[in-house]
RODREN-399339 format. One record per residue (C-alpha): residue in one letter; x, y, z. Coordinates in steps of 0.25 Angstrom, whole numbers, plus 2048, in hexadecimal, padded with zeros to 3 digits. Example, Ala and Ser with C-alpha at 12.3 -4.5 7.8 and 13.67 -1.06 7.14 Angstrom:
<lotis>
A8317EE81F S8377FC81D 
</lotis>
This chain:
<lotis>
M57BB672F0 P588B672E7 R580B682DA T579B762DD K585B7D2DF K587B822D2 V577B822CC K572B852DA M562B852DA A562B7F2CD G568B712D2 R55AB6C2D5 F559B6B2C7 G565B612C3 P56BB632B4 R55DB642B0 Y557B712A8 G566B772A3 I56FB7F2AB R56AB8D2A6 V55DB8B2AA R562B872B8 K56AB942B8 N55EB9B2B6 I556B942C0 V561B972CB E561BA52C6 I551BA62C8 E551B9F2D5 T55CBA72DC A555BB42D8 Q548BAF2DE R54DBAA2EC K555BB62EE K551BC12F8 Y54EBCF2F2 V54DBDD2FA C540BE02FE R538BED2F6 K532BF2304 C53ABEF30F G548BEE309 K54DBE030D N553BD5306 A547BCC30A V53EBCB2FD K53CBBC2F9 R533BB52EE A526BB12F4 G520BAB2E6 T520BAD2D8 A523BBC2D7 I51FBBE2E6 W529BC42EE E52ABC62FE C531BCD307 K536BC4313 S537BD131B C52CBDB319 G522BD1313 Y521BD9307 K51BBD22FB F51CBD62ED A51CBCF2DE G527BCF2D6 G530BC72CB A52FBB72CB Y53DBB62D0 I541BC42D4 P538BCE2DC V53BBD92D1 S53ABD32C2 P542BD92B7 S535BDF2B0 A530BE42BE K53FBED2BF I53DBF22B1 V52FBF62B5 D533BFC2C1 Q53FC052BB A534C0A2B1 I52AC0E2BC S536C162C2 K53CC1D2B7 G52DC242B5 R52BC1B2A6 S520C142A2 L522C0629C 
</lotis>
């Protein structure tokens, strides 16, 4: 389809909703469909199983994370605070 070359996955919406909304959708959907590195086995095999549920296709490790990416930005901040030994 030539119309999806520029707008990628948002081509299914056609001209509706505005370009900013469609660009945000493309950004989120590419992040959620991407493979991530497993915390347990280290392989690049973690995929989204459901909303905030992530599963490694290699070792079968399942864990809860962010809705669109395995580690949400707020979880990163909490992990940094814990590793530095500070209380929140």
